C-alpha positions as protocol buffer text, in pm:
chain_id: "A"
residue {
  index: 1
  type: MET
  ca { x: 2984 y: -5097 z: 2480 }
}
residue {
  index: 2
  type: GLU
  ca { x: 2867 y: -4750 z: 2373 }
}
residue {
  index: 3
  type: ALA
  ca { x: 3224 y: -4644 z: 2294 }
}
residue {
  index: 4
  type: GLN
  ca { x: 3271 y: -4950 z: 2072 }
}
residue {
  index: 5
  type: TRP
  ca { x: 2953 y: -4877 z: 1876 }
}
residue {
  index: 6
  type: LEU
  ca { x: 3050 y: -4513 z: 1835 }
}
residue {
  index: 7
  type: ALA
  ca { x: 3400 y: -4606 z: 1716 }
}
residue {
  index: 8
  type: ALA
  ca { x: 3249 y: -4848 z: 1463 }
}
residue {
  index: 9
  type: LEU
  ca { x: 3021 y: -4575 z: 1329 }
}
residue {
  index: 10
  type: GLU
  ca { x: 3295 y: -4313 z: 1316 }
}
residue {
  index: 11
  type: ASN
  ca { x: 3531 y: -4555 z: 1142 }
}
residue {
  index: 12
  type: GLY
  ca { x: 3276 y: -4634 z: 872 }
}
residue {
  index: 13
  type: VAL
  ca { x: 3206 y: -4992 z: 978 }
}
residue {
  index: 14
  type: TYR
  ca { x: 2837 y: -4911 z: 945 }
}
residue {
  index: 15
  type: HIS
  ca { x: 2689 y: -4692 z: 675 }
}
residue {
  index: 16
  type: PRO
  ca { x: 2370 y: -4500 z: 760 }
}
residue {
  index: 17
  type: ALA
  ca { x: 2185 y: -4678 z: 478 }
}
residue {
  index: 18
  type: SER
  ca { x: 2263 y: -5013 z: 641 }
}
residue {
  index: 19
  type: ILE
  ca { x: 2117 y: -4909 z: 977 }
}
residue {
  index: 20
  type: GLN
  ca { x: 1805 y: -4720 z: 871 }
}
residue {
  index: 21
  type: LEU
  ca { x: 1510 y: -4771 z: 1100 }
}
residue {
  index: 22
  type: GLN
  ca { x: 1265 y: -5034 z: 990 }
}
residue {
  index: 23
  type: GLY
  ca { x: 909 y: -4919 z: 927 }
}
residue {
  index: 24
  type: ASP
  ca { x: 772 y: -4574 z: 998 }
}
residue {
  index: 25
  type: ALA
  ca { x: 942 y: -4323 z: 1221 }
}
residue {
  index: 26
  type: PRO
  ca { x: 822 y: -4345 z: 1581 }
}
residue {
  index: 27
  type: PRO
  ca { x: 518 y: -4121 z: 1638 }
}
residue {
  index: 28
  type: HIS
  ca { x: 708 y: -3944 z: 1916 }
}
residue {
  index: 29
  type: LEU
  ca { x: 944 y: -3805 z: 1653 }
}
residue {
  index: 30
  type: PHE
  ca { x: 678 y: -3574 z: 1514 }
}
residue {
  index: 31
  type: ASP
  ca { x: 589 y: -3448 z: 1862 }
}
residue {
  index: 32
  type: ALA
  ca { x: 957 y: -3387 z: 1935 }
}
residue {
  index: 33
  type: VAL
  ca { x: 1012 y: -3202 z: 1606 }
}
residue {
  index: 34
  type: ARG
  ca { x: 714 y: -2975 z: 1674 }
}
residue {
  index: 35
  type: LEU
  ca { x: 846 y: -2896 z: 2022 }
}
residue {
  index: 36
  type: PHE
  ca { x: 1200 y: -2831 z: 1894 }
}
residue {
  index: 37
  type: ASN
  ca { x: 1082 y: -2602 z: 1616 }
}
residue {
  index: 38
  type: GLU
  ca { x: 862 y: -2412 z: 1866 }
}
residue {
  index: 39
  type: GLY
  ca { x: 1168 y: -2352 z: 2084 }
}
residue {
  index: 40
  type: GLN
  ca { x: 1055 y: -2592 z: 2356 }
}
residue {
  index: 41
  type: TYR
  ca { x: 1393 y: -2763 z: 2363 }
}
residue {
  index: 42
  type: TRP
  ca { x: 1381 y: -2927 z: 2704 }
}
residue {
  index: 43
  type: GLU
  ca { x: 1038 y: -3074 z: 2634 }
}
residue {
  index: 44
  type: CYS
  ca { x: 1170 y: -3201 z: 2299 }
}
residue {
  index: 45
  type: HIS
  ca { x: 1457 y: -3369 z: 2481 }
}
residue {
  index: 46
  type: GLU
  ca { x: 1213 y: -3541 z: 2716 }
}
residue {
  index: 47
  type: VAL
  ca { x: 1008 y: -3684 z: 2427 }
}
residue {
  index: 48
  type: LEU
  ca { x: 1315 y: -3800 z: 2234 }
}
residue {
  index: 49
  type: GLU
  ca { x: 1460 y: -3965 z: 2541 }
}
residue {
  index: 50
  type: GLU
  ca { x: 1161 y: -4202 z: 2549 }
}
residue {
  index: 51
  type: VAL
  ca { x: 1248 y: -4318 z: 2195 }
}
residue {
  index: 52
  type: TRP
  ca { x: 1622 y: -4328 z: 2272 }
}
residue {
  index: 53
  type: LEU
  ca { x: 1571 y: -4557 z: 2571 }
}
residue {
  index: 54
  type: ASP
  ca { x: 1395 y: -4819 z: 2356 }
}
residue {
  index: 55
  type: THR
  ca { x: 1634 y: -4806 z: 2060 }
}
residue {
  index: 56
  type: PRO
  ca { x: 1928 y: -5044 z: 2015 }
}
residue {
  index: 57
  type: TYR
  ca { x: 2276 y: -4945 z: 1899 }
}
residue {
  index: 58
  type: PRO
  ca { x: 2385 y: -4815 z: 1653 }
}
residue {
  index: 59
  type: GLN
  ca { x: 2055 y: -4637 z: 1573 }
}
residue {
  index: 60
  type: ARG
  ca { x: 2053 y: -4507 z: 1929 }
}
residue {
  index: 61
  type: PHE
  ca { x: 2322 y: -4254 z: 1834 }
}
residue {
  index: 62
  type: PHE
  ca { x: 2081 y: -4088 z: 1591 }
}
residue {
  index: 63
  type: TRP
  ca { x: 1836 y: -4014 z: 1871 }
}
residue {
  index: 64
  type: SER
  ca { x: 2125 y: -3909 z: 2091 }
}
residue {
  index: 65
  type: ALA
  ca { x: 2233 y: -3656 z: 1825 }
}
residue {
  index: 66
  type: LEU
  ca { x: 1887 y: -3497 z: 1824 }
}
residue {
  index: 67
  type: ILE
  ca { x: 1872 y: -3499 z: 2204 }
}
residue {
  index: 68
  type: LYS
  ca { x: 2214 y: -3330 z: 2226 }
}
residue {
  index: 69
  type: LEU
  ca { x: 2102 y: -3068 z: 1975 }
}
residue {
  index: 70
  type: ALA
  ca { x: 1786 y: -2998 z: 2175 }
}
residue {
  index: 71
  type: VAL
  ca { x: 1973 y: -2976 z: 2505 }
}
residue {
  index: 72
  type: GLY
  ca { x: 2237 y: -2753 z: 2345 }
}
residue {
  index: 73
  type: MET
  ca { x: 1963 y: -2523 z: 2222 }
}
residue {
  index: 74
  type: HIS
  ca { x: 1809 y: -2524 z: 2571 }
}
residue {
  index: 75
  type: HIS
  ca { x: 2142 y: -2409 z: 2716 }
}
residue {
  index: 76
  type: ALA
  ca { x: 2187 y: -2148 z: 2442 }
}
residue {
  index: 77
  type: ALA
  ca { x: 1839 y: -2010 z: 2510 }
}
residue {
  index: 78
  type: ARG
  ca { x: 1934 y: -1980 z: 2878 }
}
residue {
  index: 79
  type: ARG
  ca { x: 2267 y: -1818 z: 2782 }
}
residue {
  index: 80
  type: ASN
  ca { x: 2471 y: -2095 z: 2938 }
}
residue {
  index: 81
  type: PRO
  ca { x: 2784 y: -2095 z: 2718 }
}
residue {
  index: 82
  type: HIS
  ca { x: 2950 y: -2406 z: 2862 }
}
residue {
  index: 83
  type: GLY
  ca { x: 2639 y: -2624 z: 2838 }
}
residue {
  index: 84
  type: ALA
  ca { x: 2556 y: -2494 z: 2491 }
}
residue {
  index: 85
  type: ARG
  ca { x: 2909 y: -2551 z: 2358 }
}
residue {
  index: 86
  type: VAL
  ca { x: 2937 y: -2903 z: 2499 }
}
residue {
  index: 87
  type: LYS
  ca { x: 2597 y: -3029 z: 2383 }
}
residue {
  index: 88
  type: ILE
  ca { x: 2609 y: -2861 z: 2041 }
}
residue {
  index: 89
  type: GLY
  ca { x: 2959 y: -3007 z: 2004 }
}
residue {
  index: 90
  type: ASP
  ca { x: 2823 y: -3353 z: 2084 }
}
residue {
  index: 91
  type: ALA
  ca { x: 2550 y: -3308 z: 1821 }
}
residue {
  index: 92
  type: VAL
  ca { x: 2809 y: -3192 z: 1566 }
}
residue {
  index: 93
  type: ARG
  ca { x: 3009 y: -3508 z: 1636 }
}
residue {
  index: 94
  type: LEU
  ca { x: 2711 y: -3743 z: 1592 }
}
residue {
  index: 95
  type: LEU
  ca { x: 2506 y: -3585 z: 1312 }
}
residue {
  index: 96
  type: PRO
  ca { x: 2767 y: -3651 z: 1037 }
}
residue {
  index: 97
  type: LEU
  ca { x: 2721 y: -4023 z: 1101 }
}
residue {
  index: 98
  type: PHE
  ca { x: 2363 y: -4005 z: 970 }
}
residue {
  index: 99
  type: GLN
  ca { x: 2392 y: -3791 z: 657 }
}
residue {
  index: 100
  type: PRO
  ca { x: 2212 y: -3662 z: 459 }
}
residue {
  index: 101
  type: ASN
  ca { x: 1892 y: -3793 z: 620 }
}
residue {
  index: 102
  type: PHE
  ca { x: 1785 y: -4060 z: 862 }
}
residue {
  index: 103
  type: ALA
  ca { x: 1441 y: -4176 z: 975 }
}
residue {
  index: 104
  type: GLY
  ca { x: 1295 y: -3906 z: 752 }
}
residue {
  index: 105
  type: VAL
  ca { x: 1493 y: -3631 z: 930 }
}
residue {
  index: 106
  type: ASP
  ca { x: 1693 y: -3390 z: 715 }
}
residue {
  index: 107
  type: THR
  ca { x: 2016 y: -3437 z: 908 }
}
residue {
  index: 108
  type: ALA
  ca { x: 2212 y: -3226 z: 660 }
}
residue {
  index: 109
  type: THR
  ca { x: 2012 y: -2917 z: 757 }
}
residue {
  index: 110
  type: ALA
  ca { x: 2033 y: -3004 z: 1128 }
}
residue {
  index: 111
  type: LEU
  ca { x: 2412 y: -3038 z: 1099 }
}
residue {
  index: 112
  type: SER
  ca { x: 2448 y: -2714 z: 904 }
}
residue {
  index: 113
  type: ASP
  ca { x: 2242 y: -2529 z: 1165 }
}
residue {
  index: 114
  type: ALA
  ca { x: 2438 y: -2686 z: 1452 }
}
residue {
  index: 115
  type: LEU
  ca { x: 2771 y: -2592 z: 1290 }
}
residue {
  index: 116
  type: ARG
  ca { x: 2654 y: -2233 z: 1244 }
}
residue {
  index: 117
  type: LEU
  ca { x: 2552 y: -2214 z: 1609 }
}
residue {
  index: 118
  type: GLN
  ca { x: 2875 y: -2380 z: 1720 }
}
residue {
  index: 119
  type: GLN
  ca { x: 3071 y: -2110 z: 1536 }
}
residue {
  index: 120
  type: ALA
  ca { x: 2869 y: -1834 z: 1701 }
}
residue {
  index: 121
  type: LEU
  ca { x: 2930 y: -1990 z: 2044 }
}
residue {
  index: 122
  type: ARG
  ca { x: 3307 y: -1972 z: 1988 }
}
residue {
  index: 123
  type: ALA
  ca { x: 3305 y: -1591 z: 1969 }
}
residue {
  index: 124
  type: GLN
  ca { x: 3459 y: -1405 z: 2261 }
}
residue {
  index: 125
  type: PRO
  ca { x: 3249 y: -1255 z: 2401 }
}
residue {
  index: 126
  type: ILE
  ca { x: 2945 y: -1443 z: 2278 }
}
residue {
  index: 127
  type: ASP
  ca { x: 2696 y: -1213 z: 2107 }
}
residue {
  index: 128
  type: TRP
  ca { x: 2378 y: -1359 z: 2256 }
}
residue {
  index: 129
  type: VAL
  ca { x: 2160 y: -1099 z: 2086 }
}
residue {
  index: 130
  type: ALA
  ca { x: 2298 y: -1197 z: 1744 }
}
residue {
  index: 131
  type: ILE
  ca { x: 2248 y: -1566 z: 1822 }
}
residue {
  index: 132
  type: THR
  ca { x: 1889 y: -1500 z: 1928 }
}
residue {
  index: 133
  type: ASN
  ca { x: 1817 y: -1285 z: 1621 }
}
residue {
  index: 134
  type: LYS
  ca { x: 1957 y: -1535 z: 1368 }
}
residue {
  index: 135
  type: ARG
  ca { x: 1741 y: -1807 z: 1225 }
}
residue {
  index: 136
  type: GLN
  ca { x: 1729 y: -2076 z: 1492 }
}
residue {
  index: 137
  type: PRO
  ca { x: 1814 y: -2436 z: 1406 }
}
residue {
  index: 138
  type: VAL
  ca { x: 1522 y: -2642 z: 1285 }
}
residue {
  index: 139
  type: ILE
  ca { x: 1452 y: -3010 z: 1246 }
}
residue {
  index: 140
  type: ILE
  ca { x: 1288 y: -3095 z: 918 }
}
residue {
  index: 141
  type: VAL
  ca { x: 1105 y: -3425 z: 877 }
}
residue {
  index: 142
  type: GLN
  ca { x: 988 y: -3553 z: 543 }
}
residue {
  index: 143
  type: PRO
  ca { x: 627 y: -3671 z: 566 }
}
residue {
  index: 144
  type: GLN
  ca { x: 573 y: -4046 z: 574 }
}
residue {
  index: 145
  type: ARG
  ca { x: 431 y: -4186 z: 253 }
}
residue {
  index: 146
  type: GLU
  ca { x: 121 y: -4398 z: 260 }
}
residue {
  index: 147
  type: GLY
  ca { x: 189 y: -4755 z: 144 }
}
């Protein structure tokens, strides 16, 4: 079933505007963003997974994209090239489906950051010092507006 939903998204059957989340972003999102931006990528993944588990398709792929980005960053921080490449690659595949923003998240910036990191991970050999010294990917969330 997951493959069918993903194919529908990638083939443009659903437009991000038609699948926006209803209501406010889950409170866990703000905790996850704080953890991600503090470099606590594994902890971010754990928080996002709670939201992901309770979300139906096709919105579930949005949370999956953020989880993959967090896990990819976790692997990059641990200098695990295979894990970083695979998970950042997964995020790069999913983030374009939710452009330029979704659930208040600036997905355009997240995708740009992930693409930049993906390029750096393709270098042979990987310059881990340069990756560490560059601006790290961030997740930007627009504040919720009071009704």
